[in-house]
C-alpha positions, 0 to 999 in steps of 0.5 A: 229506671223511672222517677216521679216527683210529687209536689206538695207534702200534705196529706194527698201528696204524701199518700200519693208518694207512699202508694207509689213507693209501696207498689214499686211503681217508680225506682225513685220518688221525690217529695217536694214541699215549701215547708222546711223539714216536712217532705224530708220527715215524711220520706224518712218515715216511709223509709223506716217502713220499708223493712216491714213493707218490703219495697225498695223504692229510693225515697227523697224529701226536698224543701224548695222555695225556688226553681234552684231548690228543685234540682233533686227532681231533675229528669223526672218522668212524671210530675204530680202537682198536689200543692195548694190549700185544701178545702174547708167545710162549706168551701167549694173547689172553685173558691180555691182558685185565687190562691191555688192558681199562683201556687200551681203555676209557680211549682209546675214551672220550677219542676219543668226547668229540671224535667222538661220532658216530664208528663204533668199530673194535676191534683190541685183544686179546682182541678179542671181549671188548674189543669187548663192553667198548667196547659196554657202556662207551659205551652206543653202538648196536650198529651202531657198535661193530665188532670186526675179528677175523673179517676178519683170520682170513678173510684168513689162511684164504684164505692157507692155502687158496691155499698148499694148492691153489696157486691165487691168493688173489684167486680164493679165497673163505673165511670164518671166524666165531666167536671171534678166538682160537686155539681159538674161531675157526670156519673154514667149510670147507664154504662155501669156494670157488675161483672159485665152485667148492667147495674140497671139489673141490680138497682132501680132507677131511683137507687141509681140516681141516689148512687150518682148523687152520693158520688157527686158529693163524695168529697164534700161528705168527707170534708164535712166529716173530717174537717178538711179534704180527703187524702187516701182516695185522692192520693191513691187515684193520683198514684193509679194514673202515674202507674198507668203512665210509668208502666205503659199499661194502656189503661182507660181512665177518665181524666181531665184533658184538653178537648179540641172538638171531642164530645162537642167541646173546644178549648177546655180541660174536662173529664173524659175516658182516655188511654194512658201510657208512656206518652201520657194521653195516648187516645181520647175514647168516645163514649156514646152518651144518653141525651140526659148525660150529654146535656149534663156534660155540656152544662159541666163544660159551661160551668168549668169554662166560667171558672176558667175565665177567672184565670184571666181576671186575676192575671194568672193567664194573659188575655 
C-alpha cells in the first residue's frame, strides 16, 4: 500500500493527482487545499471518471487551514507541494518568493507532522529557492527534499527537439540542468540524442541553439498564451518524479537537490541528474560538461543563490 499527498488543488496539483490516479502509481492519493470544497470537488470529479478510465486508486479531498486539518494525509510516502500563486504574464518565477515562501513553509510543516518519514517533492515557484527553503526549514536529510523543475524542463527540451527534427518524442533523450528559471536553466545540447545518435547529426548548431532558447522560455511562452502558468506538463512531471520514488524505478531524472561540492557548488539546491528510488535521491550523477555548459551552470548557481538570499531578508529563514 502506498499513499501520496498533493498539497494545492489548483491546476498543477489537480493534474498531478489525476495523473497519479490514472496511472495507478499509489494506492491512495489525497488532494489538499485551503479553499473549502475545491479539493473535495476535484477528487469527486476524478472518482466519477474512474469507471471509464479503469483506475482503482482511492481518492480523498481535504480542506485544511491548519496542521490538524492535515490528519487525513497521515502516513503518506510522498508529499507533493504545489501551493502558491501562479505566474501571471510578464511575471518571473523569482517575483513569487515573498508570497510563496510563507505558504510553502507552512504547508510542508503541517504535512510532515502527520507523515514524518515522507519524501517531499517541491513544485511551487521559484522552485529551486522553495526547495532550499523546505530543506533548511525542516532539517530533513537532503535525499528527502526534491525539486521537480529539471524533470519538467527536460520534457520541454525533448518537445522542442521533436518539433525541430520531426522525430517522435519517445525516441529523443535530452536533459536540462541548472536553475528552473527562464535565464538559469541549461539545456545540454551536447548530450541530446535521438535513438542513441547525437542530436548534432540531425540539427545544425544554430538550430540547436534555437531549441535551447525555446526550451528556456517554454513556461513563459505558455503563460503568455494562457494568461497563467501551465499545468499539464508540470503536473505530469511531478507525477513522474513521484512514480520513480514510489515504484523504486531508479530512473535518472534532473531534479533540484542540495549540492555539497558536486558540480563545484555548495549549500544550494540546483538541478542535476539524480537516481530516484524509494529513498528519494539515491545518487547524484556526474556528467562531464563542456566549458560553455559549466560556465552557464555556475552563472545559474550565482543567480539562484542571490534569490535564496531573499529568504533571509524576509525572515523566512533565520540568518
